[in-house]
C-alpha positions, 0 to 999 in steps of 0.5 A: 737508545730507548727512553727512561722508563717510569716506575708504571713502565718498568716491564711486567711481562717477559720472554726468553728465547734460547739459542743453541745447546742444552746447557743454554735451555737450561740457563733460559729456564733459570733465567725464567724463574729470575724473572718470575720471583722478581715479580714479572710474568711469563708470556709465550709471544716475544711480541708482545712482552715487555722484556724478550731476553735472547739467549744466545750460543755463540758456536756457529756464525750464522746464530750470530747474526741470527741474534742482530736479527731476532732485536731488529724484528723485536724494534719493527713497527715501533715498538720498544720491548726491552731486550736483553742479551745473554749467553755466549754471544753477550760473554764474547762481543759485550760492549759491542752488541751495546754499540751494534744492535741498543740493547738495554741489557747484556749478562754472560752466561756466569753473571746471569742471577744479576738479571733482576738487578741488570732489568731494574737498571735499565728501567731506570734508563742506565744500559747494564753490562755484567760480563763477569765470570765468576766460578759458580758463584750464581748457583747459589743465588738462582730460587728453587726449581718450580713446575718442571715437564717430565724430562729437565735439565741439570747443569753439573759443569760448565767450562772447558780446558781443553782449547780445541782449535775452533771453539770458543767455549774456553772464552765465552764459559772460563774454564772446567768447574765442576758443581758441589756435589751436595748441590746438585744432589740437592737440584735434582730431588728439588727436580723430581719433587718438582714431577721430573722422572728423567733428568740430563747432567749437563756439561760443557765436557760433563764428564770430567765433574768431579767433587774431591775424590768422586767421579759423575760416575760415582755422582750418577750412582747416589742420584739412581738412589732419588725416589721417584727419579726412574731415568738419566742421562748425561752430555756432552762428552769429551773421549779423554774425560770417559773413565772406567768406572763411567763405563761400568755403570752403563752396564750396572745402574739400571736408571742410566739411560742406554745413549751416550753422545761422544764428539769425534768432530772427524775420522782423519788423525792429521784434522783431528791434531788441527783441531787439537783434539785430544784422542785419535780415530783408532783411540775413539774406536777403541774406547766404544768397544769398551762401551759396548762391551758393558751395554750392547744395546747402547745409542751413539751419538756424535758431532761432527766439523766438515770442512776444516781448514786443510781437510782434503777429500781422502781425510773428508773420506776418513770422517765417511769411513769411521761413521760407518765403522760407528752405525750413530743413532743420531748426530750432529754435523755442520760445516766449519766457522771460523770463531774471531779469536780461535786458532782454527781462524787465522789457519790456512787451506780454507776449503770453498764453500761449494766444497765444505756443502757437498761433503756435508751433504755426503755425511748428512746422508751417510749419519741418516741411513744409519738413524733410519737402521736403527729406528728400523732395527728397533722394530720388534722391540718392547721398551717402556716410553716417557710421556713428554707431549701430545702428538700432532693427531688425537688422542695421539701422544709423543714420548721417548724410548731409552735409546732417546728416541721419539715415539708415536702411539696412541694412548690415554697416558697422561704426560709423565706416565712411563708405559709400555709399548711395542714397538711397530715401525722406525722411520728417519727420525722418529719410531712408531709403537703399541702401547701393550695392555695395562693389569687391571689395578 
């Protein structure tokens, strides 16, 4: 255990490293704002920070082990920064992290608003743990949003009631809870005032968001009226919560971008039932048909798990055929990873690692084929691109198309500008374009 700090030794600088999903990115930003408000200075160099916050993910086994690896690396060469483990690994393992890794602070994703107090206790020599799960009380304790980039995340919903048999989220994030409508609108306005032109609404099941009689589509329509907010996105969605009102919003809310991340996980009905997914292959495809009726150009993204216990070669072939039927613009795919405490961890029929490897390679080849085809089909389109950062080449910038494609172009536009671009080339992971000549002021 690290020695007790004197007042002079209390951390002055901090670094937050976030693993996993966009919600962790959002939480990491909010923790950084908490520490800044408490008088600490952010540093991009974890090796130079007095306090390192590891904001963890518990979805994959390797992600969990990486946390312990990072802790060991931070302590090399006799250096002893204060280490706080936050996020879902903190929630799931709690005191085990203190025992195994001898860290200073362990704080769960519903309690990180207490981070400054926990750090103060640790600085006085008392390791601190807080994995309470109050219903969204943390948001009222967070500081005002500071300056942000052109694209910002905004958590509107947390937790999950779906209990997919492979997933730890219901145990690490709790039940589905929606933030109040007014609080979300206020934070969105603050983000726009701080420089955001695009906001992505976040939730474990974001389209389950509700407040009284309002659904996510009602929230989107109100946010659409915020001056200066040009683009709205949302993720991650569950097929069971894709209400008709939200589908209709894709057809008539101009700021709602034509991109939808809608995880399916598998193409076999037997596997989907074993996963406790509430949709079937057919219901999922029919849902996509309804969405495409109102927004024919929508880009679709999904999640896939290969090698779920008992998955046969024929069932995996059903996943490949579903991919062929949909034509995803983007997708994420993983080998099944048993998580302790989930029902699937006790299922028989483990798929051999080498079989999972081979299936994942075939799936990723099919998904890569379709992403390349989507990008190639974009050649000849003209669209608005939100400039997000500098690219590798001198004078080159990188931005996002409405379909969430990375667009490289030569331009003198500034970060945060929206420029009109002709798409000239389509590659495996990005597209290239040329800015249209801007009219003289």
